[in-house]
DRENVEX-559641 format. One line per 8 residues: number of its first residue (from 1); their letters; for each residue x, y, z of N, C-alpha, C. Coordinates in Angstrom, 3 decimals, always signed. Example, Ala and Ser with C-alpha at 12.3 -4.5 7.8 and 13.67 -1.06 7.14 Angstrom:
1) AS) +13.190/-5.690/+7.800/+12.300/-4.500/+7.800/+13.200/-3.300/+7.800 | +12.850/-2.250/+7.080/+13.670/-1.060/+7.140/+12.900/+0.030/+7.870;
***
This chain:
1) MKTKIREY) +13.465/-6.930/-6.738/+13.545/-5.499/-6.579/+12.126/-4.931/-6.568 | +11.879/-4.069/-5.619/+10.588/-3.401/-5.544/+10.603/-2.198/-6.487 | +9.470/-1.981/-7.155/+9.335/-0.818/-8.024/+8.004/-0.132/-7.761 | +7.856/+1.042/-8.322/+6.602/+1.786/-8.227/+5.811/+1.702/-9.532 | +6.135/+0.745/-10.371/+5.519/+0.691/-11.694/+4.010/+0.504/-11.609 | +3.539/-0.414/-10.788/+2.088/-0.619/-10.663/+1.413/+0.659/-10.173 | +2.015/+1.307/-9.188/+1.461/+2.554/-8.644/+1.354/+3.620/-9.735 | +2.439/+3.838/-10.465/+2.419/+4.834/-11.540/+1.440/+4.452/-12.648;
9) RNQAGMTQ) +1.408/+3.179/-13.007/+0.506/+2.722/-14.070/-0.945/+2.930/-13.674 | -1.288/+2.590/-12.437/-2.660/+2.783/-11.970/-3.032/+4.259/-11.926 | -2.120/+5.109/-11.469/-2.388/+6.547/-11.441/-2.631/+7.097/-12.841 | -1.943/+6.519/-13.821/-2.092/+6.975/-15.205/-3.307/+6.345/-15.894 | -3.953/+5.404/-15.215/-5.116/+4.734/-15.792/-4.765/+3.841/-16.972 | -3.575/+3.268/-16.932/-3.096/+2.414/-18.023/-3.254/+0.944/-17.671 | -3.500/+0.141/-18.673/-3.467/-1.306/-18.480/-2.019/-1.768/-18.599 | -1.782/-2.992/-18.180/-0.437/-3.553/-18.329/-0.057/-3.633/-19.808;
17) QELADAVH) -1.020/-3.965/-20.654/-0.747/-4.052/-22.092/-0.418/-2.681/-22.674 | -1.136/-1.656/-22.265/-0.854/-0.305/-22.766/+0.552/+0.142/-22.376 | +0.941/-0.127/-21.144/+2.287/+0.231/-20.712/+3.326/-0.593/-21.479 | +3.066/-1.867/-21.630/+3.987/-2.731/-22.376/+4.183/-2.202/-23.797 | +3.100/-1.829/-24.448/+3.196/-1.291/-25.803/+3.999/+0.007/-25.819 | +3.817/+0.839/-24.816/+4.506/+2.132/-24.756/+6.016/+1.987/-24.591 | +6.442/+0.905/-23.920/+7.882/+0.725/-23.666/+8.474/-0.446/-24.449 | +7.684/-1.006/-25.372/+8.161/-2.014/-26.316/+8.571/-3.344/-25.680;
25) VSSRTIIS) +7.732/-3.821/-24.752/+7.931/-5.146/-24.164/+6.589/-5.872/-24.139 | +6.589/-7.110/-23.690/+5.333/-7.856/-23.584/+4.628/-7.513/-22.270 | +3.344/-7.784/-22.237/+2.598/-7.558/-20.987/+3.115/-8.480/-19.885 | +3.625/-9.666/-20.254/+4.206/-10.585/-19.257/+5.400/-9.941/-18.564 | +6.168/-9.165/-19.296/+7.310/-8.485/-18.691/+6.833/-7.488/-17.647 | +5.815/-6.718/-17.975/+5.273/-5.740/-17.019/+4.723/-6.466/-15.799 | +3.992/-7.539/-16.020/+3.432/-8.320/-14.913/+4.556/-8.828/-14.012 | +5.597/-9.372/-14.604/+6.713/-9.919/-13.824/+7.442/-8.837/-13.037;
33) IEKGQYNP) +7.620/-7.666/-13.639/+8.255/-6.556/-12.920/+7.386/-6.126/-11.751 | +6.095/-5.986/-11.988/+5.185/-5.556/-10.918/+5.146/-6.553/-9.764 | +5.312/-7.820/-10.051/+5.321/-8.850/-9.010/+6.688/-8.991/-8.336 | +7.694/-8.269/-8.835/+9.026/-8.366/-8.270/+9.762/-9.619/-8.692 | +9.304/-10.252/-9.780/+9.915/-11.492/-10.262/+10.969/-11.248/-11.331 | +11.049/-10.008/-11.814/+11.976/-9.673/-12.899/+12.483/-8.258/-12.676 | +13.785/-8.081/-12.797/+14.374/-6.748/-12.687/+14.559/-6.185/-14.089 | +14.029/-4.992/-14.332/+14.157/-4.426/-15.676/+15.613/-4.068/-15.986;
41) SLMLAYRL) +15.963/-4.170/-17.254/+17.276/-3.704/-17.691/+17.340/-2.193/-17.486 | +18.534/-1.656/-17.546/+18.688/-0.215/-17.399/+17.893/+0.526/-18.466 | +17.942/+0.058/-19.706/+17.210/+0.733/-20.781/+15.705/+0.647/-20.566 | +15.211/-0.497/-20.129/+13.777/-0.621/-19.864/+13.381/+0.269/-18.688 | +14.188/+0.313/-17.651/+13.895/+1.193/-16.511/+13.832/+2.646/-16.980 | +14.726/+3.018/-17.870/+14.734/+4.375/-18.419/+13.449/+4.637/-19.213 | +13.037/+3.677/-20.035/+11.796/+3.846/-20.813/+10.584/+3.954/-19.889 | +10.562/+3.143/-18.845/+9.454/+3.203/-17.886/+9.421/+4.551/-17.182;
49) ARAFATTV) +10.571/+5.020/-16.752/+10.637/+6.324/-16.087/+10.160/+7.429/-17.026 | +10.589/+7.386/-18.270/+10.165/+8.402/-19.241/+8.663/+8.345/-19.488 | +8.099/+7.135/-19.499/+6.654/+6.979/-19.728/+5.847/+7.675/-18.646 | +6.424/+7.777/-17.450/+5.715/+8.393/-16.326/+6.324/+9.721/-15.895 | +7.220/+10.258/-16.710/+7.851/+11.561/-16.442/+8.465/+11.615/-15.042 | +9.223/+10.582/-14.722/+9.925/+10.531/-13.443/+11.337/+10.002/-13.698 | +12.044/+9.686/-12.642/+13.421/+9.217/-12.772/+13.503/+7.704/-12.550 | +14.578/+7.123/-13.033/+14.845/+5.706/-12.796/+14.974/+5.468/-11.293;
57) EDICQLEA) +15.668/+6.382/-10.611/+15.847/+6.239/-9.160/+14.513/+6.156/-8.434 | +13.555/+6.974/-8.854/+12.241/+6.984/-8.210/+11.445/+5.736/-8.551 | +11.312/+5.442/-9.823/+10.457/+4.332/-10.235/+10.992/+2.984/-9.755 | +12.311/+2.873/-9.659/+12.923/+1.619/-9.203/+13.255/+1.633/-7.714 | +12.884/+2.674/-7.010/+13.113/+2.792/-5.574/+14.545/+2.389/-5.216 | +15.499/+2.976/-5.913/+16.885/+2.542/-5.780/+17.441/+2.683/-4.371 | +17.143/+3.752/-3.686/+17.677/+3.927/-2.329/+17.108/+2.869/-1.376 | +15.805/+2.643/-1.430/+15.178/+1.637/-0.559/+15.703/+0.240/-0.892;
65) NRRLDDEE) +15.851/-0.063/-2.175/+16.367/-1.371/-2.578/+17.830/-1.534/-2.183 | +18.618/-0.468/-2.224/+20.013/-0.545/-1.788/+20.091/-0.876/-0.307 | +19.243/-0.213/+0.492/+19.239/-0.491/+1.937/+18.862/-1.941/+2.214 | +17.843/-2.444/+1.529/+17.444/-3.847/+1.707/+18.571/-4.798/+1.318 | +19.222/-4.501/+0.210/+20.335/-5.341/-0.238/+21.472/-5.305/+0.776 | +21.783/-4.117/+1.303/+22.831/-3.988/+2.313/+22.512/-4.823/+3.549 | +21.259/-4.754/+3.997/+20.831/-5.513/+5.177/+20.925/-7.019/+4.918 | +20.442/-7.447/+3.759/+20.438/-8.879/+3.428/+21.855/-9.435/+3.305;
73) NGYE) +22.791/-8.611/+2.863/+24.148/-9.074/+2.638/+25.136/-8.675/+3.732 | +24.619/-8.083/+4.809/+25.454/-7.736/+5.939/+26.390/-6.559/+5.702 | +26.049/-5.701/+4.742/+26.853/-4.500/+4.485/+26.369/-3.382/+5.394 | +27.200/-2.503/+5.752/+26.795/-1.297/+6.506/+27.935/-0.359/+6.587;
***
């Protein structure tokens, strides 16, 4: 899943460790999410969105990811 976490984190001038501390996870978790190797739980997505004063839908690019999933799975 693609997210905007790296973009938001860079705009805020935060390190991966600072963001991890703010949302109560390890820096490895943030790294994995930013690389698209790990999908955050709903609660973690909510904490990330709150950290950047945005929505889960925005930070997790839910509409764009839904379209990609639909295309990959032949839904339309």
